[in-house]
C-alpha positions in Angstrom: -12.6 -9.2 7.2 -14.9 -7.1 5.0 -15.7 -8.9 1.7 -14.8 -7.0 -1.4 -17.7 -6.1 -3.7 -17.9 -8.2 -6.8 -17.0 -6.8 -10.3 -20.7 -6.9 -11.2 -21.7 -5.0 -8.2 -19.0 -2.4 -8.8 -20.1 -2.0 -12.5 -23.7 -1.6 -11.6 -22.8 1.0 -8.9 -20.7 2.9 -11.5 -23.5 2.7 -14.1 -26.0 4.0 -11.5 -23.8 6.9 -10.6 -23.3 7.8 -14.3 -27.1 7.5 -15.0 -28.0 9.7 -12.0 -25.5 12.4 -13.2 -26.8 12.2 -16.8 -30.4 12.6 -15.9 -29.6 15.3 -13.4 -27.5 17.2 -16.1 -30.3 17.0 -18.6 -32.7 18.5 -16.1 -30.3 21.2 -15.2 -29.6 22.2 -18.7 -33.3 22.2 -19.7 -34.1 24.3 -16.6 -31.3 26.7 -17.2 -32.3 27.3 -20.8 -35.8 28.2 -19.7 -34.8 30.7 -17.0 -32.2 32.2 -19.3 -34.9 32.9 -22.0 -38.4 32.8 -20.3 -40.0 34.8 -23.0 -38.9 32.2 -25.6 -40.4 29.5 -23.5 -43.5 31.4 -22.9 -44.1 31.6 -26.6 -43.9 27.8 -26.8 -46.2 27.4 -23.9 -48.6 29.8 -25.7 -48.5 27.5 -28.8 -49.5 24.6 -26.6 -52.4 26.6 -25.1 -53.6 27.7 -28.6 -53.6 24.0 -29.7 -56.1 23.2 -27.0 -58.1 26.5 -27.4 -56.8 28.0 -24.1 -56.0 31.3 -25.8 -57.4 33.2 -22.8 -54.3 32.3 -20.9 -52.1 34.7 -22.9 -54.6 36.8 -25.0 -54.3 40.0 -22.9 -50.9 39.5 -21.3 -47.8 37.4 -21.6 -47.0 37.5 -17.9 -48.9 34.3 -16.9 -47.0 32.3 -19.5 -43.7 33.9 -18.6 -44.4 33.1 -14.9 -45.0 29.5 -15.7 -41.8 29.4 -17.9 -39.7 30.6 -15.0 -41.4 28.2 -12.5 -40.8 25.3 -14.8 -37.2 26.2 -15.4 -36.6 26.7 -11.6 -38.3 23.3 -10.9 -36.2 21.5 -13.5 -33.0 23.0 -12.1 -33.9 22.1 -8.6 -34.6 18.4 -9.5 -31.4 18.2 -11.6 -29.2 19.5 -8.7 -31.0 17.4 -6.2 -30.5 14.2 -8.2 -26.8 14.9 -8.8 -26.3 15.8 -5.1 -28.0 12.8 -3.9 -30.2 15.0 -1.7 -33.4 13.4 -0.4 -33.1 10.6 -2.8 -36.5 8.8 -2.4 -38.5 12.1 -2.4 -36.6 13.6 -5.3 -36.7 10.4 -7.3 -40.5 10.1 -6.9 -41.0 13.8 -7.9 -38.7 13.3 -10.9 -40.4 10.1 -12.0 -43.8 11.7 -11.8 -42.6 14.8 -13.8 -41.0 12.6 -16.4 -44.0 10.4 -16.8 -46.2 13.3 -17.4 -43.7 14.8 -19.8 -43.5 11.5 -21.7 -47.2 11.4 -22.1 -47.2 14.9 -23.4 -44.5 14.2 -26.0 -46.3 11.1 -27.0 -49.4 13.2 -27.8 -47.1 15.7 -29.7 -45.6 12.8 -31.7 -49.0 11.4 -32.7 -51.1 14.7 -33.1 -48.4 17.2 -34.0 -50.2 20.1 -32.4 -47.1 22.3 -32.2 -44.0 22.6 -34.5 -41.5 22.3 -31.6 -41.8 20.8 -28.2 -39.6 23.4 -26.6 -37.8 21.1 -24.2 -34.5 22.9 -24.6 -35.9 26.2 -26.0 -34.0 27.4 -29.0 -30.7 26.1 -27.7 -31.2 22.6 -29.1 -34.2 21.8 -31.3 -35.3 18.1 -31.5 -37.8 16.4 -33.8 -40.9 15.0 -32.1 -39.5 11.5 -32.6 -36.2 12.5 -31.0 -37.9 14.1 -28.1 -40.1 11.1 -27.4 -37.0 8.8 -27.6 -35.1 11.0 -25.2 -37.9 11.0 -22.7 -38.4 7.2 -22.9 -34.7 6.7 -22.3 -34.8 9.0 -19.3 -37.8 7.4 -18.0 -36.3 4.0 -18.2 -33.1 5.2 -16.4 -35.2 6.7 -13.6 -37.1 3.4 -13.2 -33.9 1.5 -13.0 -32.4 4.1 -10.5 -35.4 3.5 -8.3 -34.3 0.0 -7.7 -30.9 1.2 -6.5 -31.8 4.0 -4.1 -30.4 2.0 -1.2 -26.9 2.1 -2.7 -24.5 4.3 -1.0 -23.3 7.3 -3.0 -19.6 8.1 -3.6 -20.4 11.8 -3.5 -23.3 13.1 -1.4 -23.9 16.4 0.3 -24.8 16.9 3.9 -28.4 17.9 4.7 -27.3 21.6 5.4 -25.4 21.9 2.1 -28.2 20.3 0.2 -30.7 22.8 1.5 -28.3 25.7 0.8 -27.6 24.4 -2.7 -31.3 24.0 -3.6 -32.4 27.3 -2.0 -29.7 29.0 -4.0 -30.9 27.5 -7.2 -34.3 28.8 -6.6 -33.1 32.2 -5.9 -30.7 32.1 -8.9 -33.3 30.8 -11.3 -35.9 33.2 -10.3 -33.5 36.2 -10.5 -32.2 35.2 -13.9 -35.7 34.8 -15.3 -36.8 38.2 -14.0 -33.5 39.7 -15.4 -34.2 38.2 -18.8 -37.7 39.7 -18.9 -36.6 43.1 -17.8 -33.6 43.3 -20.0 -32.7 40.5 -22.5 -32.0 36.7 -22.1 -28.6 35.8 -20.6 -28.0 33.5 -23.5 -29.3 34.1 -27.1 -30.0 31.0 -29.1 -32.2 32.6 -31.6 -31.3 32.9 -35.4 -30.8 36.7 -34.6 -27.9 36.5 -32.1 -25.5 39.4 -32.1 -22.9 38.8 -34.7 -25.2 36.8 -37.1 -24.8 37.5 -40.8 -28.5 38.0 -41.6 -27.7 39.1 -45.1 -25.8 35.9 -45.9 -28.6 33.8 -44.5 -31.1 35.6 -46.6 -29.2 35.6 -49.8 -28.0 32.0 -49.5 -30.8 30.0 -47.8 -29.8 26.8 -49.6 -26.6 26.5 -47.5 -27.0 24.0 -44.7 -25.5 26.1 -42.0 -28.1 28.8 -42.5 -31.0 26.9 -43.9 -34.2 27.7 -42.2 -32.4 30.0 -39.7 -33.9 33.2 -40.9 -37.4 33.9 -42.4 -37.0 37.6 -42.2 -39.0 39.8 -44.5 -40.3 43.4 -44.4 -42.6 45.1 -46.7 -43.9 48.7 -47.1 -47.6 49.1 -46.2 -48.0 51.9 -48.5 -47.4 50.0 -51.7 -46.7 46.5 -50.6 -43.1 46.7 -51.9 -40.7 44.2 -50.4 -38.0 46.1 -48.6 -36.1 43.1 -47.1 -33.1 43.1 -49.5 -32.8 46.9 -49.1 -32.5 46.6 -45.4 -30.1 43.7 -45.4 -27.8 45.0 -48.3 -27.3 48.4 -46.6 -23.5 48.6 -46.0 -24.0 51.0 -43.1 -26.1 50.9 -39.9 -29.8 50.5 -39.8 -32.0 50.7 -36.6 -35.1 48.5 -36.4 -37.7 49.0 -33.7 -39.6 45.6 -33.4 -43.1 45.3 -32.2 -44.5 41.8 -32.5 -47.8 42.6 -30.9 -49.0 46.2 -30.5 -51.7 45.3 -28.0 -49.2 44.2 -25.5 -46.4 46.7 -26.3 -44.9 48.9 -23.6 -45.5 52.5 -24.7 -43.8 53.8 -21.5 -40.5 54.0 -23.4 -41.9 56.1 -26.3 -40.0 59.3 -25.3 -36.7 57.5 -25.3 -37.5 55.9 -28.7 -38.4 59.2 -30.2 -35.2 60.7 -28.9 -33.3 57.8 -30.4 -35.1 58.3 -33.7 -34.2 62.0 -33.7 -30.5 61.2 -33.0 -30.5 58.6 -35.8 -32.1 61.0 -38.2 -29.4 63.6 -37.5 -26.7 61.1 -38.0 -28.3 59.8 -41.2 -28.9 56.4 -39.8 -32.0 54.8 -41.3 -34.6 54.0 -38.6 -37.7 51.8 -39.2 -40.5 50.5 -37.2 -41.1 46.7 -37.9 -44.5 45.8 -36.8 -46.8 42.8 -37.1 -50.4 43.3 -38.1 -51.9 45.9 -40.3 -52.5 49.6 -40.8 -54.6 49.7 -37.7 -51.6 48.5 -35.6 -49.5 51.2 -37.1 -52.0 53.8 -36.3 -52.5 52.6 -32.8 -48.7 52.8 -32.0 -48.4 56.2 -33.7 -51.4 57.6 -31.8 -50.0 56.3 -28.5 -46.4 57.5 -29.0 -46.4 60.3 -31.6 -44.0 58.2 -33.7 -42.7 60.0 -36.8 -40.5 57.2 -38.1 -41.5 55.0 -41.1 -43.2 51.6 -40.6 -42.7 48.3 -42.3 -44.6 45.1 -41.8 -43.0 41.9 -40.6 -44.0 38.4 -39.3 -44.7 38.4 -35.6 -42.9 35.1 -35.1 -39.7 36.6 -36.6 -40.1 39.8 -34.5 -40.4 37.7 -31.3 -37.1 36.0 -32.3 -35.3 39.1 -33.3 -35.5 40.8 -29.9 -37.1 39.3 -26.7 -38.8 42.6 -25.9 -42.0 44.3 -27.0 -40.9 46.7 -28.2 -37.3 45.9 -28.8 -34.4 47.5 -30.8 -32.1 45.8 -33.2 -29.2 47.4 -35.1 -28.1 46.0 -38.4 -24.5 46.8 -39.4 -23.5 45.8 -42.9 -26.1 43.1 -42.9 -25.1 41.6 -39.5 -26.7 42.0 -36.1 -24.7 44.6 -34.3 -26.7 45.0 -31.2 -29.9 44.3 -29.4 -31.7 46.2 -26.7 -34.8 45.8 -24.5 -37.2 48.6 -24.2 -36.1 48.9 -20.6 -32.3 49.4 -21.6 -32.3 51.5 -24.7 -28.9 53.0 -25.7 -28.1 56.4 -24.4 -27.6 58.8 -27.4 -26.9 62.0 -25.5 -23.6 63.5 -26.5 -22.8 60.8 -29.0 -21.4 61.6 -32.4 -22.8 60.1 -35.6 -19.8 57.8 -35.7 -20.4 56.6 -32.1 -24.1 56.0 -32.9 -23.1 53.8 -35.9 -20.9 51.8 -33.7 -23.4 51.0 -30.9 -23.2 47.4 -29.9 -24.0 44.9 -27.1 -21.9 42.1 -25.6 -24.1 38.9 -25.2 -21.0 36.8 -24.7 -20.2 38.6 -21.5 -23.7 38.3 -20.3 -23.8 34.6 -20.8 -20.5 34.1 -19.2 -21.5 36.1 -16.1 -24.8 34.1 -15.8 -22.9 30.9 -15.8 -20.3 32.1 -13.3 -22.9 33.4 -10.9 -24.2 29.8 -10.9 -21.1 27.7 -11.0 -19.0 29.6 -8.5 -21.5 29.3 -5.6 -22.3 25.7 -6.3 -18.6 24.7 -6.3 -18.0 26.7 -3.1 -20.8 25.0 -1.3 -19.6 21.5 -2.5 -16.0 22.3 -1.5 -17.0 23.8 1.9 -19.2 20.7 2.6 -16.4 18.3 1.7 -13.9 20.1 3.8 -16.3 20.1 6.8 -16.8 16.4 6.3 -13.0 15.7 6.3 -12.5 17.8 9.4 -15.2 15.8 11.1 -13.7 12.5 10.1 -10.3 13.6 11.4 -11.7 14.6 14.8 -13.5 11.2 15.1 -10.2 9.4 14.3 -8.3 11.5 16.9 -10.9 10.5 19.5 
């Protein structure tokens, strides 16, 4: 007669399963946020590089940092799924422990030296203080060490080798595709203070309120006379088009004809159109010479321009002080045949983009797991019949 496991053994087994799922979910979420917004993560990596005088890694192009951001996100998603699925437990546990140890040392340095303002573990989705980040990593490291002593324990839910390979290969394809999509268009999820629907005017006029405090540091001033034009832009009760260029040296000028057509359409529809650019008069002159731009220019902070639209250049429409729409330079709105009223109502639907990105991930994962479990049950039934 088989001896029933003790209550202590059952409790420890349950705790191990919960810990494995918790650590896996943290890795999965952290990786998903990075591939959803690789440009945002690349900016944080650039801050790390600047802190150790490695500016050459991103001085001429953002692509190296964006590639690292996608690779990091895909790797974290892979580890998270592998942990939760119980796939190659010893190898995955070793790789996760090594990664977590390095990350903990990095966050210890950040906690002590404060070289960057934000560690960027969860991008803009969930910002932690340096102390909170270090505590989180120490807890996860402790859980991994404890799980290492229970790798021999049978798992209640574990995938077959074939399903595990398929799941992890799918996560690599999905993460890479989503990262490349975000770089070409816009992030699948917008966690910045300038998400579509955000009331920028309210945030600017009422910065003391807790729900908007520190969310928006937007300002714009006229290079001609230095006059602050921020309130004018945000208090306009109609629509205002803003072309954002955080770094003119890296801006894509291949879309200049479409931008000029858009400006002409906005001018005819009496929709204010401004260039928001970081830098000085030389930056404005460079962009004007490259594109033949005839629209007025205002200066703004590069950090805020990066946050406003994850594209260089990018397009943002303000409608009565709220963000009405955002577009990448590769996906500018089509103005042909549109009336002035239609132009003023241009908008984007980031909620649908986020929903689709999640469904494209969850549905295949659930189908693989369900098919694997069904296959296992059929195998068990055949063995019982024999």
